[in-house]
C-alpha positions as CSV (number, residue, x, y, z in Angstrom):
1,M,8.0,26.3,-6.4
2,L,5.6,24.4,-4.1
3,Y,8.1,21.7,-3.1
4,P,10.7,24.1,-1.7
5,L,7.9,26.2,-0.1
6,Y,6.6,23.0,1.7
7,E,10.1,22.3,2.9
8,M,10.6,25.9,4.0
9,N,7.3,25.9,5.9
10,H,8.2,22.7,7.7
11,A,11.5,24.2,8.7
12,A,9.8,27.5,9.8
13,M,7.4,25.6,12.0
14,A,10.3,23.7,13.8
15,P,10.7,26.3,16.6
16,M,7.0,26.3,17.4
17,R,6.9,22.5,17.2
18,F,9.8,22.4,19.7
19,M,7.9,24.7,22.0
20,A,4.8,22.5,21.8
21,E,6.9,19.5,22.7
22,A,8.3,21.3,25.7
23,G,4.8,22.3,26.7
24,L,3.7,18.7,26.4
25,A,6.5,17.6,28.7
26,F,5.2,20.1,31.3
27,W,1.5,19.7,31.0
28,G,1.5,16.0,30.3
29,N,3.8,15.1,33.2
30,H,1.9,12.8,35.6
31,F,3.9,14.3,38.5
32,N,2.6,17.7,37.7
33,P,-0.6,18.2,39.8
34,L,-2.0,20.6,37.1
35,A,-1.8,17.8,34.5
36,H,-4.9,16.2,36.1
37,T,-7.0,19.4,36.1
38,S,-9.4,20.5,33.3
39,L,-6.9,23.2,32.4
40,G,-4.0,20.8,32.2
41,R,-5.9,18.2,30.0
42,S,-7.1,21.0,27.7
43,A,-3.6,22.4,27.3
44,T,-2.2,18.9,26.7
45,A,-4.9,18.2,24.1
46,S,-4.3,21.5,22.3
47,L,-0.5,21.1,22.2
48,H,-0.8,17.5,21.1
49,M,-3.1,18.4,18.2
50,F,-0.7,21.2,17.1
51,E,2.4,18.9,17.3
52,R,0.7,16.3,15.1
53,A,-0.6,18.9,12.6
54,T,2.9,20.2,12.0
55,R,4.9,16.9,12.2
56,R,6.4,15.1,9.2
57,F,5.4,11.5,10.0
58,D,8.2,9.1,9.6
59,K,8.0,5.7,7.8
60,P,6.2,3.3,10.2
61,Q,7.7,0.0,11.1
62,F,6.1,-3.5,10.8
63,E,7.2,-4.4,14.4
64,I,6.1,-8.0,13.9
65,T,8.4,-9.9,16.3
66,S,6.5,-13.2,16.8
67,I,3.6,-15.2,15.5
68,Q,1.7,-18.3,16.5
69,V,2.3,-21.3,14.3
70,N,0.4,-24.5,15.3
71,G,-0.4,-22.9,18.6
72,K,3.1,-22.1,19.5
73,D,4.9,-18.7,19.6
74,V,7.6,-18.4,16.9
75,A,10.1,-15.5,16.7
76,V,9.9,-13.4,13.5
77,H,12.8,-11.4,11.9
78,E,12.6,-9.0,9.0
79,E,15.3,-9.7,6.4
80,I,16.0,-7.9,3.2
81,V,16.7,-10.7,0.7
82,W,16.8,-8.8,-2.6
83,Q,16.8,-5.1,-3.5
84,T,17.1,-2.4,-6.1
85,P,17.4,1.4,-5.5
86,F,13.6,1.6,-5.6
87,C,12.5,-1.4,-3.6
88,N,13.6,-3.8,-0.9
89,L,12.1,-7.3,-0.9
90,V,11.5,-8.1,2.8
91,N,11.1,-11.6,4.1
92,F,9.4,-12.2,7.5
93,K,11.6,-15.0,8.5
94,K,10.3,-17.4,11.2
95,D,12.3,-19.5,13.6
96,L,10.5,-22.7,12.8
97,P,11.7,-26.0,14.3
98,L,14.3,-27.8,12.2
99,N,12.0,-30.6,11.2
100,S,9.2,-28.3,10.0
101,K,7.8,-28.6,6.5
102,P,8.7,-25.6,4.4
103,Q,5.9,-23.2,4.0
104,T,4.7,-22.0,0.6
105,K,6.0,-18.6,-0.4
106,L,3.6,-15.7,-0.6
107,L,4.7,-12.5,-2.4
108,M,2.7,-9.6,-1.2
109,V,2.9,-6.6,-3.5
110,A,2.2,-3.5,-1.5
111,P,0.7,-0.5,-3.3
112,M,3.1,2.2,-4.5
113,S,0.5,4.9,-4.3
114,G,1.8,7.2,-1.6
115,H,1.7,5.1,1.6
116,Y,4.4,2.8,2.7
117,A,4.3,-1.0,2.7
118,T,3.5,-1.1,6.4
119,L,-0.1,-0.3,5.3
120,L,-0.2,-4.1,4.9
121,K,0.9,-4.9,8.5
122,G,-2.5,-6.4,9.4
123,T,-2.5,-8.4,6.1
124,V,1.0,-9.8,6.9
125,Q,0.1,-10.7,10.5
126,E,-3.1,-12.5,9.4
127,M,-1.3,-14.7,6.7
128,L,2.1,-15.1,8.4
129,S,1.3,-18.2,10.4
130,D,0.6,-20.2,7.2
131,Y,2.9,-18.8,4.6
132,D,6.5,-17.8,4.1
133,I,5.8,-14.1,3.4
134,Y,7.8,-11.6,1.2
135,V,6.7,-8.0,0.9
136,T,7.7,-5.3,-1.6
137,D,8.9,-2.4,0.5
138,W,9.0,0.5,-1.9
139,N,11.5,3.3,-1.3
140,D,10.6,7.0,-1.1
141,A,11.6,8.5,-4.5
142,R,12.9,11.6,-2.9
143,E,15.6,9.5,-1.3
144,V,16.6,7.7,-4.5
145,P,19.6,9.4,-6.3
146,L,19.2,10.5,-9.9
147,S,22.1,8.2,-10.7
148,A,19.7,5.2,-10.1
149,G,17.8,6.2,-13.2
150,A,14.0,6.2,-13.8
151,F,11.3,3.9,-12.6
152,D,8.1,3.4,-14.6
153,L,5.4,0.8,-15.1
154,D,7.6,-1.4,-17.2
155,D,10.3,-1.3,-14.5
156,Y,7.6,-2.2,-12.0
157,A,6.7,-5.4,-13.9
158,D,10.3,-6.3,-14.4
159,T,11.0,-5.9,-10.7
160,L,8.2,-8.3,-9.9
161,I,9.4,-10.9,-12.4
162,A,13.0,-10.6,-11.0
163,M,11.7,-11.1,-7.5
164,M,9.8,-14.2,-8.4
165,H,13.0,-15.6,-10.1
166,H,15.0,-14.7,-7.0
167,L,12.5,-16.8,-4.9
168,K,13.3,-19.8,-7.1
169,S,9.9,-21.5,-6.7
170,R,6.3,-21.1,-7.9
171,V,4.8,-18.6,-5.4
172,H,1.4,-17.2,-4.6
173,I,1.3,-13.5,-5.4
174,M,-1.1,-11.0,-3.8
175,A,-1.6,-7.5,-5.2
176,V,-3.2,-5.0,-3.0
177,C,-4.9,-2.1,-4.9
178,Q,-2.6,-0.2,-7.3
179,P,-0.3,-3.1,-8.2
180,S,-3.1,-5.2,-9.6
181,V,-2.3,-3.9,-13.1
182,P,1.5,-4.5,-13.1
183,V,1.1,-7.8,-11.4
184,L,-1.4,-8.9,-14.0
185,A,1.0,-7.7,-16.7
186,A,3.9,-9.5,-15.1
187,V,2.0,-12.8,-14.8
188,S,0.8,-12.5,-18.3
189,L,4.3,-12.1,-19.6
190,M,5.6,-15.1,-17.6
191,N,2.7,-17.3,-18.9
192,A,3.3,-16.2,-22.5
193,T,6.9,-17.2,-22.3
194,N,6.2,-20.5,-20.4
195,D,8.4,-19.3,-17.6
196,P,8.9,-22.3,-15.2
197,L,8.6,-19.9,-12.2
198,V,5.2,-18.6,-13.2
199,P,3.1,-18.1,-10.0
200,L,0.8,-20.8,-8.8
201,S,-1.9,-18.2,-8.2
202,M,-2.5,-14.5,-8.0
203,V,-4.9,-12.6,-5.8
204,L,-5.9,-9.1,-6.9
205,M,-7.5,-7.0,-4.2
206,G,-9.4,-3.8,-4.8
207,G,-7.4,-2.9,-7.9
208,P,-8.1,-0.7,-10.9
209,V,-8.0,-3.3,-13.7
210,D,-10.9,-1.7,-15.6
211,T,-11.9,1.7,-14.2
212,R,-14.6,2.1,-16.8
213,R,-16.7,-0.1,-14.5
214,N,-18.4,1.8,-11.6
215,P,-16.0,4.8,-11.9
216,T,-15.2,6.5,-8.6
217,A,-14.3,10.1,-7.8
218,V,-10.6,9.1,-8.2
219,N,-11.2,7.7,-11.7
220,K,-13.3,10.6,-12.8
221,L,-10.8,13.2,-11.6
222,A,-8.0,11.5,-13.6
223,E,-10.1,11.4,-16.8
224,E,-11.3,15.0,-16.3
225,K,-7.9,16.5,-15.7
226,G,-5.8,14.4,-18.0
227,S,-2.1,13.5,-17.7
228,K,-0.9,16.9,-19.2
229,W,-2.7,18.9,-16.5
230,L,-1.4,16.5,-13.8
231,K,2.1,16.8,-15.1
232,D,1.9,20.6,-15.1
233,N,0.3,20.9,-11.7
234,M,1.3,17.9,-9.7
235,I,4.9,17.0,-10.8
236,M,7.7,18.8,-8.9
237,N,11.4,18.5,-8.5
238,V,12.9,17.2,-5.2
239,T,14.8,20.0,-3.5
240,G,18.2,19.9,-1.8
241,G,18.6,18.1,1.5
242,H,17.3,14.8,0.0
243,K,19.3,12.1,-1.8
244,G,17.0,12.4,-4.7
245,A,17.5,16.1,-5.2
246,G,16.5,17.1,-8.8
247,R,14.3,14.0,-9.4
248,E,10.8,14.7,-10.8
249,V,8.2,13.3,-8.4
250,Y,4.6,13.3,-7.5
251,P,5.1,14.6,-3.9
252,G,3.7,12.7,-0.9
253,F,2.3,15.8,0.6
254,M,0.2,16.4,-2.5
255,Q,-1.1,12.8,-2.4
256,L,-1.9,13.2,1.3
257,G,-3.9,16.4,0.6
258,S,-5.9,14.4,-2.0
259,F,-6.5,11.5,0.4
260,L,-7.8,13.9,3.1
261,A,-9.9,15.9,0.7
262,M,-11.8,12.8,-0.5
263,N,-13.3,12.3,2.9
264,A,-12.7,15.7,4.6
265,D,-15.7,15.6,6.8
266,R,-14.8,12.2,8.2
267,H,-11.2,13.2,8.9
268,L,-12.3,16.4,10.6
269,K,-14.8,14.5,12.7
270,A,-12.1,12.0,13.7
271,H,-9.7,14.8,14.8
272,K,-12.5,16.5,16.8
273,E,-13.1,13.2,18.6
274,L,-9.3,12.8,19.2
275,Y,-9.3,16.2,20.9
276,R,-12.3,15.2,23.1
277,S,-10.7,11.9,23.9
278,L,-7.5,13.7,25.0
279,V,-9.4,16.1,27.2
280,D,-11.5,13.3,28.7
281,G,-8.5,11.0,29.2
282,E,-9.9,8.2,27.0
283,E,-6.6,6.5,26.4
284,V,-7.9,3.6,24.3
285,D,-9.7,5.8,21.8
286,T,-6.7,8.1,21.7
287,E,-4.3,5.2,20.9
288,R,-6.6,3.7,18.3
289,H,-6.8,7.1,16.5
290,Q,-3.0,7.6,16.6
291,I,-2.1,4.1,15.4
292,F,-4.4,4.7,12.3
293,Y,-3.3,8.2,11.5
294,D,0.5,7.6,12.2
295,E,0.2,5.2,9.2
296,Y,-2.2,7.3,7.2
297,M,-0.2,10.5,7.4
298,A,3.2,8.9,6.5
299,V,3.6,9.3,2.8
300,M,6.3,9.1,0.2
301,D,7.0,10.6,-3.2
302,L,6.5,8.7,-6.4
303,T,8.6,9.0,-9.5
304,A,6.9,11.2,-12.0
305,E,7.2,8.7,-14.9
306,F,5.5,6.0,-12.9
307,Y,2.7,8.2,-11.7
308,L,2.0,9.8,-15.1
309,Q,2.1,6.4,-16.9
310,T,-0.3,4.9,-14.4
311,V,-2.7,7.8,-14.9
312,D,-2.4,7.7,-18.7
313,R,-2.5,3.9,-19.3
314,V,-4.7,2.7,-16.4
315,F,-7.2,5.5,-15.7
316,I,-7.5,7.4,-19.0
317,H,-6.8,5.0,-21.9
318,H,-7.7,1.8,-20.1
319,D,-4.9,0.0,-22.0
320,L,-5.3,-3.4,-20.3
321,P,-9.0,-3.9,-20.9
322,Q,-8.7,-2.3,-24.3
323,G,-6.0,-4.8,-25.3
324,T,-3.5,-2.1,-26.0
325,Y,-1.2,-2.5,-22.9
326,R,2.4,-2.9,-23.9
327,H,5.5,-3.8,-21.9
328,R,8.7,-2.5,-23.6
329,G,6.9,-2.5,-26.9
330,E,5.5,-6.1,-26.5
331,L,1.7,-6.5,-26.3
332,V,0.6,-7.8,-22.9
333,D,-2.2,-10.5,-23.4
334,P,-3.8,-11.8,-20.1
335,S,-5.6,-14.4,-22.2
336,K,-2.2,-16.2,-22.3
337,I,-2.5,-16.9,-18.6
338,T,-3.3,-20.7,-18.2
339,K,-1.0,-21.8,-15.4
340,T,-1.7,-19.2,-12.7
341,A,-5.1,-19.4,-10.9
342,L,-6.9,-16.1,-10.4
343,M,-8.8,-14.8,-7.4
344,T,-10.2,-11.2,-7.2
345,V,-11.5,-9.6,-4.0
346,E,-13.6,-6.4,-3.8
347,G,-15.3,-4.4,-1.1
348,E,-18.9,-3.4,-1.4
349,R,-18.3,0.2,-0.2
350,D,-14.9,0.7,-2.0
351,D,-14.8,4.4,-3.0
352,I,-11.3,4.1,-4.6
353,S,-11.7,1.0,-6.8
354,G,-15.4,0.6,-7.6
355,V,-17.1,-2.8,-7.5
356,G,-16.4,-4.6,-10.8
357,Q,-13.1,-3.0,-11.6
358,T,-11.0,-5.8,-10.2
359,E,-13.4,-8.5,-11.2
360,A,-12.8,-7.4,-14.8
361,A,-9.6,-9.4,-14.6
362,H,-11.6,-12.6,-15.1
363,D,-12.9,-11.5,-18.5
364,L,-9.3,-10.6,-19.6
365,C,-8.0,-14.0,-18.4
366,S,-10.2,-15.8,-21.0
367,G,-7.7,-18.6,-21.5
368,L,-7.8,-19.7,-17.8
369,D,-10.0,-22.7,-16.9
370,Q,-13.1,-21.6,-14.9
371,S,-12.1,-24.0,-12.1
372,K,-9.1,-21.8,-11.5
373,K,-11.1,-18.6,-11.1
374,L,-12.8,-17.2,-8.0
375,H,-14.3,-13.8,-7.3
376,Y,-15.3,-12.7,-3.8
377,L,-17.2,-9.5,-2.8
378,Q,-16.9,-8.6,0.8
379,M,-20.1,-6.9,2.1
380,G,-19.9,-3.9,4.4
381,V,-16.3,-2.8,3.8
382,G,-14.6,0.0,2.0
383,H,-11.2,0.0,0.3
384,Y,-9.1,-0.7,3.4
385,G,-11.5,-3.3,4.7
386,V,-10.6,-5.4,1.7
387,F,-7.2,-6.2,3.1
388,S,-7.3,-5.3,6.8
389,G,-9.6,-5.1,9.8
390,S,-12.0,-7.5,11.5
391,K,-14.0,-8.6,8.4
392,F,-10.8,-9.2,6.5
393,R,-9.5,-11.5,9.3
394,A,-12.9,-13.3,9.8
395,Q,-14.1,-13.6,6.2
396,V,-11.7,-12.5,3.5
397,A,-8.5,-14.2,4.7
398,P,-10.1,-17.7,5.1
399,K,-11.3,-17.5,1.5
400,I,-7.8,-16.6,0.3
401,R,-6.3,-19.4,2.3
402,G,-8.7,-21.9,0.9
403,F,-8.0,-20.7,-2.6
404,F,-4.2,-21.0,-2.1
405,E,-4.5,-24.5,-0.7
406,A,-6.6,-25.6,-3.6
407,Q,-4.0,-24.4,-6.1
408,S,-1.1,-25.9,-4.1
409,K,-2.8,-29.3,-4.2
410,D,-3.3,-29.0,-8.0
411,A,0.3,-28.0,-8.7
């Protein structure tokens, strides 16, 4: 019942949201002399906060239109080069000079954990100058018709393998957070079958490879509640008005509530500061807040089968580190990885994937030569700082580039 109630509440708030927008048009109009008074700024701030609190945030856009390559501005165009009902593979195509040397392909696997692939905008921007980048742009499950069938962890790994085959060359693959497990599974399967398109290297960033190490609140909650409780309390049917009506999903609004509850004090403080910035006319602080929360508040539904399998196999039974992870009945053995170099990246303050959880991949990839392994712990960052922000740009990204270059030379 919660899904239709959420939809009804959103619809019921529409008239008040419309009134708030009308009020903003009046109080926020620079030609209105009252807009520059204390009363006007307070009214604008209050209406702005109400509008954002009742809005359904749309899927953000990457909006990357140019990048510098060798000191020159180069136009960038997004192009969908491969797709399924559940995912678009987006290439950030650059208008390089005709005589330019082809850049190595980098497949960035965005997390399918509630937020959209645009969460990696900063990651893409930082690496785009040097690599031909492809990103997994996962679709909102509530907009995928039932006729498209199911999507689970096995489908996830199959999708990644199909993408790498479509790219028709040995790529570098980068998994950010959640996809670390299916990426490791896909690469294991490709190595085990001597697939000629096995990746040159894989980078796993802040991912839950072995959540028994340094378990976080997220890990403990999954183990405490169990998949049955989560199925009974978190799984809902998409209601009418969406293409995926009738599909069982873990709703985006439930995920968002969990995200916010994890750091409720910090989010409350941030919104109080936004109100003060609006009243004081601090445009830079206001814009910074809105850019972050426009992305953070935009969430999508996940298929129930994918979510429940992930909880059960990754967070409760620890199938991969236990050696019991299977893909369509076939045992997945990371020790078979011998042709794909491995780099893991963690954040010292990560409260979603604890320190050591991603590094565990090195123990699982026991057949890989030590010279093809690298672990990097970034000090002073949390989960998002592993793949975005100033420390990512200044310290993490150069390490990844160096790792990629070393593997490309050895290929």
